[in-house]
N, C-alpha and C positions, 0 to 999 in steps of 0.2 A: 686207513683201517688195516691194510695189508701189513704195514710196519708194526702197528700195535699188536696185531695177532702174532707176528713173529716173536715179539718180546714175550707175549703170553705163552707161546709154545715153549720158549726157553725156560720160563718160570715153571711151567708144568713139569717139564723134564727134570729141572733142578729139584722141585718139590718131591718128586717120586724118588730121586736119589738120596734125599735127606733121610738120615736114620731116624730123626725125630718124628717124621711123618709116618714111617713104618711102625714106630713104637705106638703112636696114637691109633693108627689103624688096627694094630693088634689088640690094643685095649678095647676098642669098639667091638671087635669080633668076639673077644672074651666075654664082654658084658652081654651083648645081644644074643650070642649063641649059647652062653653058659647059664644065664639067669633062669631059663625055663626048667633047668634041672635042680635049682636050689630054692626058688621062690615058690611059696605055697599060699601066701595070703591068709585068708581065714579058713583054708582047707577045702573050700568049695571050688568048683570049676570056674565060676565067675570071678571069685577072689583071686585065683591063681593068674588068670588072664589079665585082670586089672593091675595087679601088683607088678607083673612083668612089664606091661606097657608103661606104667608110671615110672618105674626105675630105669627101664631101658631107654625111653625117650629123653628123660631128664639127664641121665649120664651121657648119652650121645651128644646132646646139646652143649653140655659143659665141656666135654673133651674136644669137640670140633671148634668151640670158641677159643680154647687154649691153643689148639693147633693153628688156628688162623693167625694168632699173634706171633707164634714162633715162625710161621712161614714168611713173615715180613722180614726176617733176618737176611733173606736173599739180597735185598737192596743194601743193607748195612755191610754185608760181606763184600759186595762188589765195590763199595766205597773204600773199605779198609784194605782190601787186597789189590786195589788199583785196577781191577777189571773194568771199571766204569770208563776208563780212558779209551779202551778198545771200542766200547759201545758208542761213545760220544763222537768217535771219528767216522761213524757211519751216518747215513741220512736219517737219523732218528731224533725227532724233537724231544725235548725233556718231558713235555706233557704226555707224549706218546709212550715214553718209557714208564712213567708212573702209572698211566692208564693200563698199559700192558701187564705190569706187575699185578695190579689189582684184578684184572681180568683173569690172569693165570691162577691166582689164589681162589677166585670165585669159582672157576671151573673145577678146580681140585675139590673145593668144598661141596659143590653140587654132586660130584661123583661119589665122594665119601658119604654124603647125606642120602643119596639115592640108594647106595648099597645098604646102608643101615635101615632105610625104610623097607626095602624088599626083604631084608632079613627079619625085621620085626613082623612084617605081614606074614611071612612063612612060619615063623615060630609061634605066632598066635594060633594059627590053624593046627600046628603040631600039638600045642597044649590042648586045644579043643578036642582032638581025637585021641589023645593018649592019657590025659589026666582023668582019674576016676571021679565021676561026679558023686556028690552026696546023695542026690535024688535024681534018678535017671530021667524023670519027666520034667520036674520043676527046674533043676539046675541048668540043663541045656537050654530050655526055653527062656530062662532069664538071661543067659549069655547072648542068645540070638536076638532077643527082642529089646534088650536094654543096654547092651555093650557093643556088639558087632553091628552097629547101625548108626545112622545120623538122624537124630531126632530134633525137631524144632520145639522150643519151649515157650509156653504162654503162661503168664501169671494170671491169677484170678482177678477179675474186674472188681475194683474196690468201689463201694458205694460212696456217695458224696457226703462226707461227714461235716461239711461246712454249714449246712442248713441246720441240723440239730444243735451244733455248737453255737451258732448265732442265736438260735432261740433260747438256749440256756443262758447265754451271755446277756441277752436283753432281760430275761427274767431275773437274773442276779442283780442287774442295775436297778430294776424296779423295786426289788426288795432291799436295796441299800447294802448289798453284800460287800461292795468295794469301797464304801464311804470312809472307813477307818484305815485303809491301806495307805501308807505314806508314799510308796513308790509303785504306783499302779501303771502298768503298761497294757493298753488294750490289745495291741497286736500279739504280745506274748501270751496273754490270757486266752485269746481266741485259738492260738496254736495249741495251748495246753488242753482246752476243751475238745478240740478236734482229735488230739491224741487219746484223750479219755474216752470219747465215743468210739474210736477205732478199737481200743483195747476191750471195750464192752462188747463190741460186735464180734471180736475174735473168741470170745468165751461162750461156750454152750453149756447151759445148766443141765442137771439131770432131767431126763425125759424131754429135753429141749430139742429144737430143730433149727438148723441154719442152712440157708440157701446160698450156694456159690454159683456165679455165672462166669462163663468164659466166652470171649468174643474173638472173631477172626480165626476160627478153627478151620483153616484151609487144608483139610486132609481129604483123602479118598474115603468117601462116606459109604463104601461098600461094607456089607455085614461080615465079609471075610477079612476085612482089615480091622485093626485095633488101635485104640488110643489108650494112653496111660495117664493115670492120676497118681502123682507122687506127693506125699505129705508126711509130716511128723507132728505128733501132738504131745502136750504135757497135761498132767492131771493135778487136781488139788490135793489128793491123797492117794498114795500108791496102794492098790489092792495087794493081797498076799502073793498072788501068782504073777504080779507085774504085767497083767494083760488088761486091755480095755476092749470091751465088746460093744459094737455098734453096727449100724447098717446104713448103706448108701443107696440112693436112687438116682440113676443117671438117665437123662433124656426128658424132653418136654412133649408129651403127647398132644398138647394144645397146638404145637407147631408142626405136627406130623412126624415127629421123631419117635423112634422105638424106645421104650422105657425098659431099663434093666435094673433089677434090685440085687444087691450083693451084701451078704452078711460078712462081717470082719471080726477077727479075733487076733489082735495085733499086740506086739510088745510095745510098752510105753517108751517114749523118748527115743524112738528109732525111726528112720525113714522106711516107708512102705510104698509099694507100687501096686496099683490095681489096674488090671487090663480090662477094657470095656470095648465091645464091638463098636465100630465107627459109625454105624447107622443111628447111634444115640445122638449124634450131632444133627441139629435141625438144618433145614434148607438155607436159612439165613446165616449159616456158619457159626451158630452159637450152641453152647452146651450148658444145660442146667444140671447141677449136681446138688442133691439134697442130703445133708448129714443128719442122722437121727441119733441122739445120745441115749439109746435104749438098748437093752440086752435082747438080741433076737434068738438066743439059744435057750429054749425051755429046759429047766432042770439044772442049769448052771448057776453059780452064785451071782447075786445081783449086788453090785457095788455102785452106789450112787455117787459118782465123782463128777466134778466140774472139769470139762475138757477145754483146753485152750489151743488154738492154732496160732503159734507165735509168729511174729513178723519176720524174725531172723531165719526161721526155717522155711517159710513160704508154703504155698499150696500151688502146685504146678500141673499143667496139662502138657503132655508130650505126644508128638505124633511123628511118624517116619517121613522124612523128606529126601533121603539119599542113602547111599551105601557106605559101608565101612571103608572100602578101598579109596573112594574119592575123598572121604573125610580125612584119611591119612595123608593123601596128596596135598590137601589144603593146609594141613598142619605142617608138613615139610616145607611148603612154600613160605609160611610165616617164619619158620626157623631159618630158612635160607636168607630171608630179608635181614634178620639180625646179623648173620654172618657177613653179609655184604657190607653193612654199616661198620662192623668191627674190623673188617679188612681195610677199609678206608682209613679208620682211626689209626690202626697199626702202621700203615704206610706213612701217614702224616707224621707220626712221632719218629719214625725211622729217618725221614728226610731232615729232621731237626736235630735229633739226639743220637748218641751211640746206642747200639742195640740194648744193652742192659737197662739204660735209662728209659728208652722207648718202650721196652717190654714192661717195665714197672708202671709207667704212666698208662699204657694201654690196659693193663690189668685193673688199674684203678677206675678207668672209664667203664670197663666191663662190669665191675662190681657196683659202681654207682647206678648204671643203667639197670642192672638186675635187682637192685634194692631201692630204686627211686621212690616207690610208694611208701616203703617202710621208713625211709629217711624223712620224707615229708611229714608223715604222721608223728614221728618222734620229735621233730622240730616244733610242730604245732603243740604237742603235749608239753614240751619243755619251755616253750615261750611264755614269758610273763611281761606283758606290756606295761604293767604298773611299776616295774622296777627300772630305774634309770640305767643307761648303758654303763656308767662308771660306778654304780652303787654295788655291783657284784662282779667279780672276775668271771664267774660262771655265765652270768647274763651277757657280759661283753663278748665272750667267745661264742655263745649261742647266736647272738645277734650278728656277729661277723660271719660265722659259718652260714647262717641263713641267707645273708646277702650274696655270698659266693655261690651257694647252692641254687638260689633263684636265677642267677645268671647262667649257671651251667644247664639248667633245665631247658633253656631255649635251644640248645644244640644236642644235649644228651637225651635220647628218647627213654621212654619207660618200657623196658623189656617185659615187665610183669603184665602190662596191658595186652601184650601180644603173646602171652604164654597160654597156649590153648591146650596144654597137656591134660589138665584136669577135666576140661570139657570133653576132650576126645575120649579119655578113659571112661567117663560116665555115659558115653554114647550120645552126647549132644552135638548138634550140627555146628560145624565151624563155617559160618556163613561166608558167602562170596564177598559181601560188602566188607566184612572184617579183613579178609585177605587183601582186597583192593586198597583198603585203608593202610594196611601194613606195607604194601608195595609202594604206595604213594609217599608215606612219611619216611620209612626206613630205607628202602631200596632206591628211591628217586630223590626226594627233596634233601634229606640230611646227608645221604651218601654223596650226592653231587656237591653239596657245600663243602664237605670234608675233603673230597678229592680235588675240588677247585683250589682250596687253600694249600693242599699238599703240592699240587702242580706249580702254584705261584711261588712257594717257598723253595722248591727244588730248582725252579728256573733261576732264582736269584742266588742260589748257593754256589760257592766255590767247591767244585768236586775234588780238587786236590787237597782240600782241608778236611781232616778227619775229626769228627766229633768225639769228645771223650766224656 
């Protein structure tokens, strides 16, 4: 370990001396320290902070990923300039040399990422105290309660739509509804009826009522604490003022919970958050929320519209489980796991190819990891299993690329799965389980596999031979 750390120290010193590292560090500083003076978002205090965090964290992640690949040039330079001969004369095993290089790059990345995290934390509070809010009371409260916090998210508990679907299915069979259908599939029909009943449940007729239940609301039930209901609705016909008027009732007095009624006047097709005292949650950690499609404002126009809670938008309950600072730390750990994997890939390519080729291949791996979900969806959309492989050149290439991509998926992780920037910006908790999963897959399993292959190839390589 002492020998490995000596190689790592030499890598750190060389990385600091490299002009490319200083350039990337300067770019990170310019972005993190300069964005607060140029990004305004939607003009509100919350919008300014969210825009800064989104752009700042995303740009920092991309720049450090590129820097990681360029830092691997150290190994290539020592091979090209024959400096590796001096190292190999010392009691340094080749696996220790590769591991030391990786460790040095990882330490540099940790230092740069830690600096960026501290700068982002500081600039967020700078924006908070210097940006003029649109509304002194509402804007700052929204930032404090919905952004600079770590909130756990619960989806509404869905009823069992299988029972009414099965009843309707049996009734249709008795009435002979399916007798004349040439290709009848009972499973698909049951699934269609379940979806139909769910869509019916998500619609609230004028003057109608819908009850939503949330379970496992493990929050502080003190009346001084708050929970938040976040939702978005669609309407059958837009009123002239584009507002829908309704009222909510939170809490179940039958379970000993405090009941709170709240009138709402919200813009259609936008997300809205309602804050409710936490003692509306019952002792069994459930919350009953009742939505009334009725106008609670006397004297205001009455528009009888059908309101729909769409599946894609969701109806969520959020409550605080942590602080903004620790949420940022967990986000940085996930980013660090990606950089550790990328450093191993860059070193693997450098042990085989010259730096220009290794750099190009590493960038391709980075791009595939960053866009893996998009590529998978695109291939599924383009795939046509009814066409033979040689009936269409397009289908042949799609099928061939799909086979290669499926093989690559075993070793190239999905970076988008561990991209927590959007959750962080919206004040959602980055769970410890998520972080541990990222550490296990990215920093341990796949990084060790890549490093092991790099050590094996470098052990078998003739160092006097320069790759071109």
